[in-house]
Residue, then its C-alpha position, 0 to 999 in steps of 0.5 A: m608543963f613537963s617537969h624536966s623529969n617528967l620531959r627526959a621519962f617522955v624522951v625515954k619512952y617515946f622517942p627512939a635510942n638512937l634521938q635520945a643522945e642527940i636531945l637529952p639533955f635538951p639543951f635548946f628548944k626551938r618551938k612549942l608542941r602540944i601533945a594531950k593537956f601538956t606543952v612541950s617544946q619541941p628540942s633542937g635535932v627533932i625531924f617530924m617525917p612529913r605525911t605520906d600519900w595513901d598507897t604508900f602508906f597501904f603498901r608498907l603496913a603490906v609488907e609489914i603484915a608479909e614479915q607475919a608469912t609462914c611459907d619462906r619460898l616469898h612472904a607476901g603480905c596483903v591490905l584491902v582497904k576502901d575509903r582509905r579504911i582498912l577492911a581486912t589485912g592477910f598473908n600466906g600461910s596455912p589454912p588455921g589449925h594446919k601444919h606450916c611450911d617454916d614448921f614441916g618443908h612445902m608441900l611441893m606441886n608442878n613448882h609451886c607450895v600449894r601447903t599454904v593460903h595466897a596473902e591475897v585469899n587470906a585478906i578476902c577470907n579474912a574480911a568474910r569472917l569479919g563481915g567486912g564488905t570487899m565491893g569496890a575495894t583495893a588491895y596493897v599487895t607486897a608481890t605480883p599476885c598470881w591469875s587464880c589471887v587475881k580472880a580472886l580478888l577480882s569475884a570479891g569485889v574489888s576493883r583496883i590491885v595495887f604492887k610493887t616487887a615482880y615475882p615472874n613465878a606469879a607474872g607467868t599465870w596472868p593470861e597474855g592480853e588478859a589485865t595489863p599492869k601500868p606503872c603508878g608512882d612508884f607501883f603498878e596497878v590494875e584496875f577493873p570496872s565495877f560488878e555494877e558494869s560489868r554485868 
């Protein structure tokens, strides 16, 4: 069992500051939790969040990854997943070793910034560099992918694309009738036949 001082150090280290005030100095304990080799008690007032569904989980990761983007016109993130395992991630930014929009400004052509590589293409490139097979994978993307990225994902074997935010610049690049995003809970998804089915 933890001593009082060890338990206090544990709470200070692992609980957010706003919960520490409610937990310390541990006035009441409700039920036991098993943590590694130690048995500790769950203080009253601590709420453990239920597990979320997989689409939401991987989409939240894509949102976190988007924070690394280096083009402020749109911070986008992409996570490639197969069998609930992350294959690769990507965010929109310049190729390695090249100038970033955040530092040197945008390079615009036809109202599109061409200095950056899109998040989806970066994720595909990272999967290739890491040797991860993307056949049958799902791409979780923070915003509507442009049609060029849809084609790249499809060519890499991705069979499902999940996104949430509508991005008009990208949505306007989709040819009419080629693919239709359909609502899927809080998200939109586009599914494609596998390579084997389409050859």
